[in-house]
Chimera marker file (.cmm) of the C-alpha trace (Angstrom):
<marker_set name="trace">
<marker id="1" x="-23.450" y="-25.626" z="-3.025" r="1" g="1" b="0" radius="0.5"/>
<marker id="2" x="-25.042" y="-23.371" z="-5.486" r="1" g="1" b="0" radius="0.5"/>
<marker id="3" x="-21.790" y="-21.274" z="-5.721" r="1" g="1" b="0" radius="0.5"/>
<marker id="4" x="-19.740" y="-24.579" z="-6.294" r="1" g="1" b="0" radius="0.5"/>
<marker id="5" x="-17.579" y="-24.210" z="-3.219" r="1" g="1" b="0" radius="0.5"/>
<marker id="6" x="-16.437" y="-27.367" z="-1.184" r="1" g="1" b="0" radius="0.5"/>
<marker id="7" x="-17.288" y="-27.005" z="2.353" r="1" g="1" b="0" radius="0.5"/>
<marker id="8" x="-13.695" y="-28.011" z="3.293" r="1" g="1" b="0" radius="0.5"/>
<marker id="9" x="-12.285" y="-24.915" z="1.178" r="1" g="1" b="0" radius="0.5"/>
<marker id="10" x="-15.015" y="-22.788" z="2.767" r="1" g="1" b="0" radius="0.5"/>
<marker id="11" x="-14.296" y="-23.870" z="6.256" r="1" g="1" b="0" radius="0.5"/>
<marker id="12" x="-10.485" y="-23.308" z="5.976" r="1" g="1" b="0" radius="0.5"/>
<marker id="13" x="-11.208" y="-19.579" z="5.387" r="1" g="1" b="0" radius="0.5"/>
<marker id="14" x="-14.642" y="-18.413" z="5.833" r="1" g="1" b="0" radius="0.5"/>
<marker id="15" x="-16.681" y="-17.627" z="9.109" r="1" g="1" b="0" radius="0.5"/>
<marker id="16" x="-20.304" y="-17.103" z="9.915" r="1" g="1" b="0" radius="0.5"/>
<marker id="17" x="-20.529" y="-13.399" z="10.588" r="1" g="1" b="0" radius="0.5"/>
<marker id="18" x="-23.415" y="-12.100" z="12.665" r="1" g="1" b="0" radius="0.5"/>
<marker id="19" x="-24.117" y="-8.236" z="12.957" r="1" g="1" b="0" radius="0.5"/>
<marker id="20" x="-26.353" y="-5.187" z="13.069" r="1" g="1" b="0" radius="0.5"/>
<marker id="21" x="-26.545" y="-2.553" z="10.478" r="1" g="1" b="0" radius="0.5"/>
<marker id="22" x="-26.909" y="1.350" z="11.508" r="1" g="1" b="0" radius="0.5"/>
<marker id="23" x="-30.187" y="1.390" z="9.959" r="1" g="1" b="0" radius="0.5"/>
<marker id="24" x="-31.772" y="-1.818" z="11.660" r="1" g="1" b="0" radius="0.5"/>
<marker id="25" x="-31.429" y="-3.403" z="15.204" r="1" g="1" b="0" radius="0.5"/>
<marker id="26" x="-32.033" y="-6.619" z="13.632" r="1" g="1" b="0" radius="0.5"/>
<marker id="27" x="-29.387" y="-9.496" z="13.622" r="1" g="1" b="0" radius="0.5"/>
<marker id="28" x="-27.972" y="-10.172" z="10.167" r="1" g="1" b="0" radius="0.5"/>
<marker id="29" x="-25.874" y="-13.043" z="9.154" r="1" g="1" b="0" radius="0.5"/>
<marker id="30" x="-23.496" y="-13.630" z="6.195" r="1" g="1" b="0" radius="0.5"/>
<marker id="31" x="-20.500" y="-15.793" z="5.274" r="1" g="1" b="0" radius="0.5"/>
<marker id="32" x="-17.443" y="-13.669" z="5.897" r="1" g="1" b="0" radius="0.5"/>
<marker id="33" x="-13.556" y="-13.499" z="5.043" r="1" g="1" b="0" radius="0.5"/>
<marker id="34" x="-11.180" y="-11.933" z="7.506" r="1" g="1" b="0" radius="0.5"/>
<marker id="35" x="-10.069" y="-8.696" z="5.650" r="1" g="1" b="0" radius="0.5"/>
<marker id="36" x="-8.058" y="-6.005" z="7.707" r="1" g="1" b="0" radius="0.5"/>
<marker id="37" x="-10.003" y="-4.800" z="10.852" r="1" g="1" b="0" radius="0.5"/>
<marker id="38" x="-13.124" y="-6.705" z="9.661" r="1" g="1" b="0" radius="0.5"/>
<marker id="39" x="-14.768" y="-9.073" z="7.125" r="1" g="1" b="0" radius="0.5"/>
<marker id="40" x="-15.764" y="-9.053" z="3.517" r="1" g="1" b="0" radius="0.5"/>
<marker id="41" x="-19.282" y="-10.442" z="3.589" r="1" g="1" b="0" radius="0.5"/>
<marker id="42" x="-21.825" y="-12.293" z="1.207" r="1" g="1" b="0" radius="0.5"/>
<marker id="43" x="-25.200" y="-13.006" z="2.088" r="1" g="1" b="0" radius="0.5"/>
<marker id="44" x="-27.757" y="-14.479" z="-0.621" r="1" g="1" b="0" radius="0.5"/>
<marker id="45" x="-30.864" y="-13.770" z="1.307" r="1" g="1" b="0" radius="0.5"/>
<marker id="46" x="-29.955" y="-10.073" z="1.541" r="1" g="1" b="0" radius="0.5"/>
<marker id="47" x="-28.455" y="-10.154" z="-2.036" r="1" g="1" b="0" radius="0.5"/>
<marker id="48" x="-25.653" y="-8.773" z="-0.525" r="1" g="1" b="0" radius="0.5"/>
<marker id="49" x="-22.016" y="-8.379" z="-0.579" r="1" g="1" b="0" radius="0.5"/>
<marker id="50" x="-20.337" y="-5.960" z="1.536" r="1" g="1" b="0" radius="0.5"/>
<marker id="51" x="-17.950" y="-5.312" z="4.380" r="1" g="1" b="0" radius="0.5"/>
<marker id="52" x="-18.345" y="-5.354" z="8.069" r="1" g="1" b="0" radius="0.5"/>
<marker id="53" x="-15.728" y="-3.186" z="9.802" r="1" g="1" b="0" radius="0.5"/>
<marker id="54" x="-14.229" y="0.249" z="9.755" r="1" g="1" b="0" radius="0.5"/>
<marker id="55" x="-12.158" y="0.155" z="6.615" r="1" g="1" b="0" radius="0.5"/>
<marker id="56" x="-12.514" y="-2.280" z="3.539" r="1" g="1" b="0" radius="0.5"/>
<marker id="57" x="-9.314" y="-4.101" z="2.998" r="1" g="1" b="0" radius="0.5"/>
<marker id="58" x="-7.907" y="-6.810" z="0.786" r="1" g="1" b="0" radius="0.5"/>
<marker id="59" x="-7.097" y="-10.322" z="1.735" r="1" g="1" b="0" radius="0.5"/>
<marker id="60" x="-3.819" y="-12.031" z="1.216" r="1" g="1" b="0" radius="0.5"/>
<marker id="61" x="-3.574" y="-15.729" z="1.834" r="1" g="1" b="0" radius="0.5"/>
<marker id="62" x="-0.106" y="-17.080" z="1.780" r="1" g="1" b="0" radius="0.5"/>
<marker id="63" x="0.797" y="-20.727" z="1.671" r="1" g="1" b="0" radius="0.5"/>
<marker id="64" x="4.606" y="-20.348" z="1.926" r="1" g="1" b="0" radius="0.5"/>
<marker id="65" x="6.820" y="-19.725" z="-0.938" r="1" g="1" b="0" radius="0.5"/>
<marker id="66" x="4.511" y="-19.786" z="-3.864" r="1" g="1" b="0" radius="0.5"/>
<marker id="67" x="6.172" y="-18.256" z="-6.972" r="1" g="1" b="0" radius="0.5"/>
<marker id="68" x="2.646" y="-17.597" z="-8.272" r="1" g="1" b="0" radius="0.5"/>
<marker id="69" x="0.100" y="-15.067" z="-6.885" r="1" g="1" b="0" radius="0.5"/>
<marker id="70" x="-3.827" y="-15.459" z="-8.023" r="1" g="1" b="0" radius="0.5"/>
<marker id="71" x="-5.778" y="-12.323" z="-7.920" r="1" g="1" b="0" radius="0.5"/>
<marker id="72" x="-9.423" y="-12.340" z="-7.470" r="1" g="1" b="0" radius="0.5"/>
<marker id="73" x="-12.217" y="-9.619" z="-7.023" r="1" g="1" b="0" radius="0.5"/>
<marker id="74" x="-14.182" y="-11.408" z="-4.475" r="1" g="1" b="0" radius="0.5"/>
<marker id="75" x="-13.909" y="-14.486" z="-2.203" r="1" g="1" b="0" radius="0.5"/>
<marker id="76" x="-16.578" y="-16.449" z="-3.942" r="1" g="1" b="0" radius="0.5"/>
<marker id="77" x="-14.772" y="-16.542" z="-7.153" r="1" g="1" b="0" radius="0.5"/>
<marker id="78" x="-11.603" y="-17.578" z="-5.198" r="1" g="1" b="0" radius="0.5"/>
<marker id="79" x="-12.963" y="-20.290" z="-3.354" r="1" g="1" b="0" radius="0.5"/>
<marker id="80" x="-15.106" y="-21.739" z="-6.264" r="1" g="1" b="0" radius="0.5"/>
<marker id="81" x="-12.071" y="-21.558" z="-8.251" r="1" g="1" b="0" radius="0.5"/>
<marker id="82" x="-10.044" y="-23.526" z="-5.663" r="1" g="1" b="0" radius="0.5"/>
<marker id="83" x="-12.867" y="-26.265" z="-5.550" r="1" g="1" b="0" radius="0.5"/>
<marker id="84" x="-12.879" y="-26.382" z="-9.370" r="1" g="1" b="0" radius="0.5"/>
<marker id="85" x="-9.021" y="-26.399" z="-9.412" r="1" g="1" b="0" radius="0.5"/>
<marker id="86" x="-7.742" y="-28.267" z="-6.332" r="1" g="1" b="0" radius="0.5"/>
<marker id="87" x="-4.373" y="-28.224" z="-7.369" r="1" g="1" b="0" radius="0.5"/>
<marker id="88" x="-4.252" y="-24.607" z="-6.734" r="1" g="1" b="0" radius="0.5"/>
<marker id="89" x="-4.968" y="-24.771" z="-3.148" r="1" g="1" b="0" radius="0.5"/>
<marker id="90" x="-1.554" y="-24.377" z="-2.125" r="1" g="1" b="0" radius="0.5"/>
<marker id="91" x="-0.995" y="-21.168" z="-4.352" r="1" g="1" b="0" radius="0.5"/>
<marker id="92" x="-0.901" y="-17.700" z="-2.890" r="1" g="1" b="0" radius="0.5"/>
<marker id="93" x="-4.131" y="-15.952" z="-3.450" r="1" g="1" b="0" radius="0.5"/>
<marker id="94" x="-4.994" y="-12.070" z="-3.199" r="1" g="1" b="0" radius="0.5"/>
<marker id="95" x="-8.713" y="-11.245" z="-2.779" r="1" g="1" b="0" radius="0.5"/>
<marker id="96" x="-9.177" y="-7.569" z="-3.754" r="1" g="1" b="0" radius="0.5"/>
<marker id="97" x="-12.775" y="-7.522" z="-1.821" r="1" g="1" b="0" radius="0.5"/>
<marker id="98" x="-12.963" y="-4.349" z="-4.069" r="1" g="1" b="0" radius="0.5"/>
<marker id="99" x="-11.685" y="-2.820" z="-7.247" r="1" g="1" b="0" radius="0.5"/>
<marker id="100" x="-11.353" y="0.250" z="-5.735" r="1" g="1" b="0" radius="0.5"/>
<marker id="101" x="-8.566" y="-1.233" z="-3.632" r="1" g="1" b="0" radius="0.5"/>
<marker id="102" x="-6.425" y="-2.301" z="-7.035" r="1" g="1" b="0" radius="0.5"/>
<marker id="103" x="-3.859" y="0.438" z="-6.564" r="1" g="1" b="0" radius="0.5"/>
<marker id="104" x="-3.372" y="-0.127" z="-2.908" r="1" g="1" b="0" radius="0.5"/>
<marker id="105" x="-3.125" y="-3.835" z="-3.776" r="1" g="1" b="0" radius="0.5"/>
<marker id="106" x="-0.243" y="-3.438" z="-6.194" r="1" g="1" b="0" radius="0.5"/>
<marker id="107" x="1.696" y="-1.519" z="-3.585" r="1" g="1" b="0" radius="0.5"/>
<marker id="108" x="1.321" y="-4.310" z="-0.998" r="1" g="1" b="0" radius="0.5"/>
<marker id="109" x="2.084" y="-7.139" z="-3.791" r="1" g="1" b="0" radius="0.5"/>
<marker id="110" x="4.997" y="-5.337" z="-4.761" r="1" g="1" b="0" radius="0.5"/>
<marker id="111" x="6.727" y="-6.129" z="-1.355" r="1" g="1" b="0" radius="0.5"/>
<marker id="112" x="6.718" y="-9.746" z="-2.403" r="1" g="1" b="0" radius="0.5"/>
<marker id="113" x="8.575" y="-11.388" z="-5.288" r="1" g="1" b="0" radius="0.5"/>
<marker id="114" x="6.038" y="-13.182" z="-7.190" r="1" g="1" b="0" radius="0.5"/>
<marker id="115" x="7.248" y="-14.535" z="-10.442" r="1" g="1" b="0" radius="0.5"/>
<marker id="116" x="3.710" y="-14.803" z="-11.851" r="1" g="1" b="0" radius="0.5"/>
<marker id="117" x="0.630" y="-12.667" z="-11.109" r="1" g="1" b="0" radius="0.5"/>
<marker id="118" x="-2.420" y="-14.134" z="-12.608" r="1" g="1" b="0" radius="0.5"/>
<marker id="119" x="-5.472" y="-12.032" z="-12.752" r="1" g="1" b="0" radius="0.5"/>
<marker id="120" x="-8.848" y="-13.811" z="-12.488" r="1" g="1" b="0" radius="0.5"/>
<marker id="121" x="-11.068" y="-10.483" z="-12.347" r="1" g="1" b="0" radius="0.5"/>
<marker id="122" x="-14.592" y="-9.880" z="-13.535" r="1" g="1" b="0" radius="0.5"/>
<marker id="123" x="-15.482" y="-9.217" z="-17.072" r="1" g="1" b="0" radius="0.5"/>
<marker id="124" x="-16.897" y="-5.725" z="-16.560" r="1" g="1" b="0" radius="0.5"/>
<marker id="125" x="-15.463" y="-2.146" z="-16.373" r="1" g="1" b="0" radius="0.5"/>
<marker id="126" x="-14.451" y="-2.561" z="-12.989" r="1" g="1" b="0" radius="0.5"/>
<marker id="127" x="-12.490" y="-5.610" z="-13.940" r="1" g="1" b="0" radius="0.5"/>
<marker id="128" x="-10.964" y="-3.740" z="-16.790" r="1" g="1" b="0" radius="0.5"/>
<marker id="129" x="-9.889" y="-0.755" z="-14.722" r="1" g="1" b="0" radius="0.5"/>
<marker id="130" x="-8.383" y="-2.997" z="-12.254" r="1" g="1" b="0" radius="0.5"/>
<marker id="131" x="-6.659" y="-5.122" z="-14.692" r="1" g="1" b="0" radius="0.5"/>
<marker id="132" x="-4.989" y="-1.886" z="-16.214" r="1" g="1" b="0" radius="0.5"/>
<marker id="133" x="-3.667" y="-1.024" z="-12.831" r="1" g="1" b="0" radius="0.5"/>
<marker id="134" x="-2.162" y="-4.352" z="-12.254" r="1" g="1" b="0" radius="0.5"/>
<marker id="135" x="-0.804" y="-4.304" z="-15.843" r="1" g="1" b="0" radius="0.5"/>
<marker id="136" x="0.999" y="-0.944" z="-15.315" r="1" g="1" b="0" radius="0.5"/>
<marker id="137" x="2.612" y="-1.985" z="-11.971" r="1" g="1" b="0" radius="0.5"/>
<marker id="138" x="3.650" y="-5.512" z="-13.105" r="1" g="1" b="0" radius="0.5"/>
<marker id="139" x="4.051" y="-5.441" z="-16.841" r="1" g="1" b="0" radius="0.5"/>
<marker id="140" x="6.364" y="-8.328" z="-16.690" r="1" g="1" b="0" radius="0.5"/>
<marker id="141" x="4.917" y="-10.723" z="-14.482" r="1" g="1" b="0" radius="0.5"/>
<marker id="142" x="1.141" y="-10.295" z="-14.791" r="1" g="1" b="0" radius="0.5"/>
<marker id="143" x="-1.279" y="-11.961" z="-17.077" r="1" g="1" b="0" radius="0.5"/>
<marker id="144" x="-4.817" y="-11.336" z="-17.614" r="1" g="1" b="0" radius="0.5"/>
<marker id="145" x="-6.619" y="-14.741" z="-17.491" r="1" g="1" b="0" radius="0.5"/>
<marker id="146" x="-10.342" y="-13.542" z="-18.337" r="1" g="1" b="0" radius="0.5"/>
<marker id="147" x="-10.032" y="-14.715" z="-21.912" r="1" g="1" b="0" radius="0.5"/>
<marker id="148" x="-10.517" y="-18.263" z="-20.336" r="1" g="1" b="0" radius="0.5"/>
<marker id="149" x="-13.998" y="-17.245" z="-19.298" r="1" g="1" b="0" radius="0.5"/>
<marker id="150" x="-14.923" y="-14.265" z="-21.539" r="1" g="1" b="0" radius="0.5"/>
<marker id="151" x="-18.474" y="-15.533" z="-22.111" r="1" g="1" b="0" radius="0.5"/>
<marker id="152" x="-19.130" y="-15.219" z="-18.407" r="1" g="1" b="0" radius="0.5"/>
<marker id="153" x="-19.355" y="-12.446" z="-15.929" r="1" g="1" b="0" radius="0.5"/>
<marker id="154" x="-16.696" y="-13.876" z="-13.848" r="1" g="1" b="0" radius="0.5"/>
<marker id="155" x="-14.884" y="-17.217" z="-12.896" r="1" g="1" b="0" radius="0.5"/>
<marker id="156" x="-17.749" y="-18.223" z="-10.530" r="1" g="1" b="0" radius="0.5"/>
<marker id="157" x="-20.376" y="-17.896" z="-13.300" r="1" g="1" b="0" radius="0.5"/>
<marker id="158" x="-18.348" y="-19.899" z="-15.601" r="1" g="1" b="0" radius="0.5"/>
<marker id="159" x="-17.658" y="-22.709" z="-12.962" r="1" g="1" b="0" radius="0.5"/>
<marker id="160" x="-21.346" y="-22.844" z="-12.002" r="1" g="1" b="0" radius="0.5"/>
<marker id="161" x="-22.330" y="-23.073" z="-15.677" r="1" g="1" b="0" radius="0.5"/>
<marker id="162" x="-19.710" y="-25.674" z="-16.454" r="1" g="1" b="0" radius="0.5"/>
<marker id="163" x="-19.726" y="-28.266" z="-13.842" r="1" g="1" b="0" radius="0.5"/>
<marker id="164" x="-17.651" y="-30.663" z="-15.660" r="1" g="1" b="0" radius="0.5"/>
<marker id="165" x="-14.442" y="-28.346" z="-14.835" r="1" g="1" b="0" radius="0.5"/>
<marker id="166" x="-11.776" y="-29.877" z="-12.974" r="1" g="1" b="0" radius="0.5"/>
<marker id="167" x="-8.005" y="-29.972" z="-12.869" r="1" g="1" b="0" radius="0.5"/>
<link id1="1" id2="2" r="1" g="1" b="0" radius="0.2"/>
<link id1="2" id2="3" r="1" g="1" b="0" radius="0.2"/>
<link id1="3" id2="4" r="1" g="1" b="0" radius="0.2"/>
<link id1="4" id2="5" r="1" g="1" b="0" radius="0.2"/>
<link id1="5" id2="6" r="1" g="1" b="0" radius="0.2"/>
<link id1="6" id2="7" r="1" g="1" b="0" radius="0.2"/>
<link id1="7" id2="8" r="1" g="1" b="0" radius="0.2"/>
<link id1="8" id2="9" r="1" g="1" b="0" radius="0.2"/>
<link id1="9" id2="10" r="1" g="1" b="0" radius="0.2"/>
<link id1="10" id2="11" r="1" g="1" b="0" radius="0.2"/>
<link id1="11" id2="12" r="1" g="1" b="0" radius="0.2"/>
<link id1="12" id2="13" r="1" g="1" b="0" radius="0.2"/>
<link id1="13" id2="14" r="1" g="1" b="0" radius="0.2"/>
<link id1="14" id2="15" r="1" g="1" b="0" radius="0.2"/>
<link id1="15" id2="16" r="1" g="1" b="0" radius="0.2"/>
<link id1="16" id2="17" r="1" g="1" b="0" radius="0.2"/>
<link id1="17" id2="18" r="1" g="1" b="0" radius="0.2"/>
<link id1="18" id2="19" r="1" g="1" b="0" radius="0.2"/>
<link id1="19" id2="20" r="1" g="1" b="0" radius="0.2"/>
<link id1="20" id2="21" r="1" g="1" b="0" radius="0.2"/>
<link id1="21" id2="22" r="1" g="1" b="0" radius="0.2"/>
<link id1="22" id2="23" r="1" g="1" b="0" radius="0.2"/>
<link id1="23" id2="24" r="1" g="1" b="0" radius="0.2"/>
<link id1="24" id2="25" r="1" g="1" b="0" radius="0.2"/>
<link id1="25" id2="26" r="1" g="1" b="0" radius="0.2"/>
<link id1="26" id2="27" r="1" g="1" b="0" radius="0.2"/>
<link id1="27" id2="28" r="1" g="1" b="0" radius="0.2"/>
<link id1="28" id2="29" r="1" g="1" b="0" radius="0.2"/>
<link id1="29" id2="30" r="1" g="1" b="0" radius="0.2"/>
<link id1="30" id2="31" r="1" g="1" b="0" radius="0.2"/>
<link id1="31" id2="32" r="1" g="1" b="0" radius="0.2"/>
<link id1="32" id2="33" r="1" g="1" b="0" radius="0.2"/>
<link id1="33" id2="34" r="1" g="1" b="0" radius="0.2"/>
<link id1="34" id2="35" r="1" g="1" b="0" radius="0.2"/>
<link id1="35" id2="36" r="1" g="1" b="0" radius="0.2"/>
<link id1="36" id2="37" r="1" g="1" b="0" radius="0.2"/>
<link id1="37" id2="38" r="1" g="1" b="0" radius="0.2"/>
<link id1="38" id2="39" r="1" g="1" b="0" radius="0.2"/>
<link id1="39" id2="40" r="1" g="1" b="0" radius="0.2"/>
<link id1="40" id2="41" r="1" g="1" b="0" radius="0.2"/>
<link id1="41" id2="42" r="1" g="1" b="0" radius="0.2"/>
<link id1="42" id2="43" r="1" g="1" b="0" radius="0.2"/>
<link id1="43" id2="44" r="1" g="1" b="0" radius="0.2"/>
<link id1="44" id2="45" r="1" g="1" b="0" radius="0.2"/>
<link id1="45" id2="46" r="1" g="1" b="0" radius="0.2"/>
<link id1="46" id2="47" r="1" g="1" b="0" radius="0.2"/>
<link id1="47" id2="48" r="1" g="1" b="0" radius="0.2"/>
<link id1="48" id2="49" r="1" g="1" b="0" radius="0.2"/>
<link id1="49" id2="50" r="1" g="1" b="0" radius="0.2"/>
<link id1="50" id2="51" r="1" g="1" b="0" radius="0.2"/>
<link id1="51" id2="52" r="1" g="1" b="0" radius="0.2"/>
<link id1="52" id2="53" r="1" g="1" b="0" radius="0.2"/>
<link id1="53" id2="54" r="1" g="1" b="0" radius="0.2"/>
<link id1="54" id2="55" r="1" g="1" b="0" radius="0.2"/>
<link id1="55" id2="56" r="1" g="1" b="0" radius="0.2"/>
<link id1="56" id2="57" r="1" g="1" b="0" radius="0.2"/>
<link id1="57" id2="58" r="1" g="1" b="0" radius="0.2"/>
<link id1="58" id2="59" r="1" g="1" b="0" radius="0.2"/>
<link id1="59" id2="60" r="1" g="1" b="0" radius="0.2"/>
<link id1="60" id2="61" r="1" g="1" b="0" radius="0.2"/>
<link id1="61" id2="62" r="1" g="1" b="0" radius="0.2"/>
<link id1="62" id2="63" r="1" g="1" b="0" radius="0.2"/>
<link id1="63" id2="64" r="1" g="1" b="0" radius="0.2"/>
<link id1="64" id2="65" r="1" g="1" b="0" radius="0.2"/>
<link id1="65" id2="66" r="1" g="1" b="0" radius="0.2"/>
<link id1="66" id2="67" r="1" g="1" b="0" radius="0.2"/>
<link id1="67" id2="68" r="1" g="1" b="0" radius="0.2"/>
<link id1="68" id2="69" r="1" g="1" b="0" radius="0.2"/>
<link id1="69" id2="70" r="1" g="1" b="0" radius="0.2"/>
<link id1="70" id2="71" r="1" g="1" b="0" radius="0.2"/>
<link id1="71" id2="72" r="1" g="1" b="0" radius="0.2"/>
<link id1="72" id2="73" r="1" g="1" b="0" radius="0.2"/>
<link id1="73" id2="74" r="1" g="1" b="0" radius="0.2"/>
<link id1="74" id2="75" r="1" g="1" b="0" radius="0.2"/>
<link id1="75" id2="76" r="1" g="1" b="0" radius="0.2"/>
<link id1="76" id2="77" r="1" g="1" b="0" radius="0.2"/>
<link id1="77" id2="78" r="1" g="1" b="0" radius="0.2"/>
<link id1="78" id2="79" r="1" g="1" b="0" radius="0.2"/>
<link id1="79" id2="80" r="1" g="1" b="0" radius="0.2"/>
<link id1="80" id2="81" r="1" g="1" b="0" radius="0.2"/>
<link id1="81" id2="82" r="1" g="1" b="0" radius="0.2"/>
<link id1="82" id2="83" r="1" g="1" b="0" radius="0.2"/>
<link id1="83" id2="84" r="1" g="1" b="0" radius="0.2"/>
<link id1="84" id2="85" r="1" g="1" b="0" radius="0.2"/>
<link id1="85" id2="86" r="1" g="1" b="0" radius="0.2"/>
<link id1="86" id2="87" r="1" g="1" b="0" radius="0.2"/>
<link id1="87" id2="88" r="1" g="1" b="0" radius="0.2"/>
<link id1="88" id2="89" r="1" g="1" b="0" radius="0.2"/>
<link id1="89" id2="90" r="1" g="1" b="0" radius="0.2"/>
<link id1="90" id2="91" r="1" g="1" b="0" radius="0.2"/>
<link id1="91" id2="92" r="1" g="1" b="0" radius="0.2"/>
<link id1="92" id2="93" r="1" g="1" b="0" radius="0.2"/>
<link id1="93" id2="94" r="1" g="1" b="0" radius="0.2"/>
<link id1="94" id2="95" r="1" g="1" b="0" radius="0.2"/>
<link id1="95" id2="96" r="1" g="1" b="0" radius="0.2"/>
<link id1="96" id2="97" r="1" g="1" b="0" radius="0.2"/>
<link id1="97" id2="98" r="1" g="1" b="0" radius="0.2"/>
<link id1="98" id2="99" r="1" g="1" b="0" radius="0.2"/>
<link id1="99" id2="100" r="1" g="1" b="0" radius="0.2"/>
<link id1="100" id2="101" r="1" g="1" b="0" radius="0.2"/>
<link id1="101" id2="102" r="1" g="1" b="0" radius="0.2"/>
<link id1="102" id2="103" r="1" g="1" b="0" radius="0.2"/>
<link id1="103" id2="104" r="1" g="1" b="0" radius="0.2"/>
<link id1="104" id2="105" r="1" g="1" b="0" radius="0.2"/>
<link id1="105" id2="106" r="1" g="1" b="0" radius="0.2"/>
<link id1="106" id2="107" r="1" g="1" b="0" radius="0.2"/>
<link id1="107" id2="108" r="1" g="1" b="0" radius="0.2"/>
<link id1="108" id2="109" r="1" g="1" b="0" radius="0.2"/>
<link id1="109" id2="110" r="1" g="1" b="0" radius="0.2"/>
<link id1="110" id2="111" r="1" g="1" b="0" radius="0.2"/>
<link id1="111" id2="112" r="1" g="1" b="0" radius="0.2"/>
<link id1="112" id2="113" r="1" g="1" b="0" radius="0.2"/>
<link id1="113" id2="114" r="1" g="1" b="0" radius="0.2"/>
<link id1="114" id2="115" r="1" g="1" b="0" radius="0.2"/>
<link id1="115" id2="116" r="1" g="1" b="0" radius="0.2"/>
<link id1="116" id2="117" r="1" g="1" b="0" radius="0.2"/>
<link id1="117" id2="118" r="1" g="1" b="0" radius="0.2"/>
<link id1="118" id2="119" r="1" g="1" b="0" radius="0.2"/>
<link id1="119" id2="120" r="1" g="1" b="0" radius="0.2"/>
<link id1="120" id2="121" r="1" g="1" b="0" radius="0.2"/>
<link id1="121" id2="122" r="1" g="1" b="0" radius="0.2"/>
<link id1="122" id2="123" r="1" g="1" b="0" radius="0.2"/>
<link id1="123" id2="124" r="1" g="1" b="0" radius="0.2"/>
<link id1="124" id2="125" r="1" g="1" b="0" radius="0.2"/>
<link id1="125" id2="126" r="1" g="1" b="0" radius="0.2"/>
<link id1="126" id2="127" r="1" g="1" b="0" radius="0.2"/>
<link id1="127" id2="128" r="1" g="1" b="0" radius="0.2"/>
<link id1="128" id2="129" r="1" g="1" b="0" radius="0.2"/>
<link id1="129" id2="130" r="1" g="1" b="0" radius="0.2"/>
<link id1="130" id2="131" r="1" g="1" b="0" radius="0.2"/>
<link id1="131" id2="132" r="1" g="1" b="0" radius="0.2"/>
<link id1="132" id2="133" r="1" g="1" b="0" radius="0.2"/>
<link id1="133" id2="134" r="1" g="1" b="0" radius="0.2"/>
<link id1="134" id2="135" r="1" g="1" b="0" radius="0.2"/>
<link id1="135" id2="136" r="1" g="1" b="0" radius="0.2"/>
<link id1="136" id2="137" r="1" g="1" b="0" radius="0.2"/>
<link id1="137" id2="138" r="1" g="1" b="0" radius="0.2"/>
<link id1="138" id2="139" r="1" g="1" b="0" radius="0.2"/>
<link id1="139" id2="140" r="1" g="1" b="0" radius="0.2"/>
<link id1="140" id2="141" r="1" g="1" b="0" radius="0.2"/>
<link id1="141" id2="142" r="1" g="1" b="0" radius="0.2"/>
<link id1="142" id2="143" r="1" g="1" b="0" radius="0.2"/>
<link id1="143" id2="144" r="1" g="1" b="0" radius="0.2"/>
<link id1="144" id2="145" r="1" g="1" b="0" radius="0.2"/>
<link id1="145" id2="146" r="1" g="1" b="0" radius="0.2"/>
<link id1="146" id2="147" r="1" g="1" b="0" radius="0.2"/>
<link id1="147" id2="148" r="1" g="1" b="0" radius="0.2"/>
<link id1="148" id2="149" r="1" g="1" b="0" radius="0.2"/>
<link id1="149" id2="150" r="1" g="1" b="0" radius="0.2"/>
<link id1="150" id2="151" r="1" g="1" b="0" radius="0.2"/>
<link id1="151" id2="152" r="1" g="1" b="0" radius="0.2"/>
<link id1="152" id2="153" r="1" g="1" b="0" radius="0.2"/>
<link id1="153" id2="154" r="1" g="1" b="0" radius="0.2"/>
<link id1="154" id2="155" r="1" g="1" b="0" radius="0.2"/>
<link id1="155" id2="156" r="1" g="1" b="0" radius="0.2"/>
<link id1="156" id2="157" r="1" g="1" b="0" radius="0.2"/>
<link id1="157" id2="158" r="1" g="1" b="0" radius="0.2"/>
<link id1="158" id2="159" r="1" g="1" b="0" radius="0.2"/>
<link id1="159" id2="160" r="1" g="1" b="0" radius="0.2"/>
<link id1="160" id2="161" r="1" g="1" b="0" radius="0.2"/>
<link id1="161" id2="162" r="1" g="1" b="0" radius="0.2"/>
<link id1="162" id2="163" r="1" g="1" b="0" radius="0.2"/>
<link id1="163" id2="164" r="1" g="1" b="0" radius="0.2"/>
<link id1="164" id2="165" r="1" g="1" b="0" radius="0.2"/>
<link id1="165" id2="166" r="1" g="1" b="0" radius="0.2"/>
<link id1="166" id2="167" r="1" g="1" b="0" radius="0.2"/>
</marker_set>
């Protein structure tokens, strides 16, 4: 609720993940999105985002023959966006899970034929760097959408602070 994610949207993609860290034998829990061999996770109680698995990976959610791809840094941004703008729920989504994966992501995305790649990344240095990588790889089809929420940290920050937003 606090992150403005509809439960129906969350249930379609997210899991409750229970895990133990190498440092502690205490069972932890988080909300997680399948990514490669593990899960990108978020746990408000531990103020954490991270990855449970061997190798962090991005997540590509395909809905068929979508001509557009929406690219987000994390799943909180993606699913709050889909809640605020439900008409995009059948648009293909790519969640980096780490901006360090931007270059690897462009190579995977190149194997598809998207007419439009819309970047909804964070307004920070990591978002700037990832945006430049995508612009270099997809100069003709990529659009940087961050101007729409330039006064905010990221798309979720804007959605949480402007609850009147809807399609």
